[in-house]
Steps between C-alpha positions, in 0.01 A plus 500: 500500500188421298228291658550220244866470586416501874242228448758291313748552786232410755402185311863394474558565873197299597603214268838500668333487843315184385811344346708563813226368725461823688124482482247247381369586156140394566473703816648820359310473174173466696586810700590686181172395336309620807694830499619439855866405442640831618287524810559135601874539434520804722310323777722193466817712526372684802359198683785265426753759611316553827470124565867434426597785737274356772657157457843661515409669833381169645818324387708759688342410834705289744205258524334474158124442492505242220124473503475872414774460238300218344179707499676791335662276245166349410366856457794579277436194288139603451624846408740362239221310334323828419758575231622145441847562658601133482863540600405693813257225585763229450743694717226518769455123490880461544485742791216291647728197518713692752231656717329164519798357684563833677847541359573871527818511295338315209206735523728804476682360196177401325328828593778674307396292197139591547598872516719468192224334296258769613738771391523347153123483462459853647753644256341334194151607606615854558640514144168366366309763702728780378449398137121478553503850652706637205254345257208650688668840496508487120127530501213280381546577130865384481 
């Protein structure tokens, strides 16, 4: 596929991400202007995945360390701000309502929402990164 067509596809995909609220437009546009969108997206995907897995492990314990869950959730919220993943951040706040009252079942249900929102953002960012890589593979003169 020609670079121009790939760029059009990339722009349409990114516009859709903004429209659907997957990421914050100002945040991602700033990253794209700086040329760091791919790198920051990769770091976000890796870090957020690790943090969610760590929270999941804590939630499986018979006695949950809710202070550690809170610390990891705060770390995840900072991580989500790097790409403007607003829906993940909102899901984290909902999750926080349950760990604040140390209600394990509520935490498990809302952690599933956090994970789902993360998967949506991860998928959309992966598509963006693939398109960027395909455009780069076309060469600088395309």
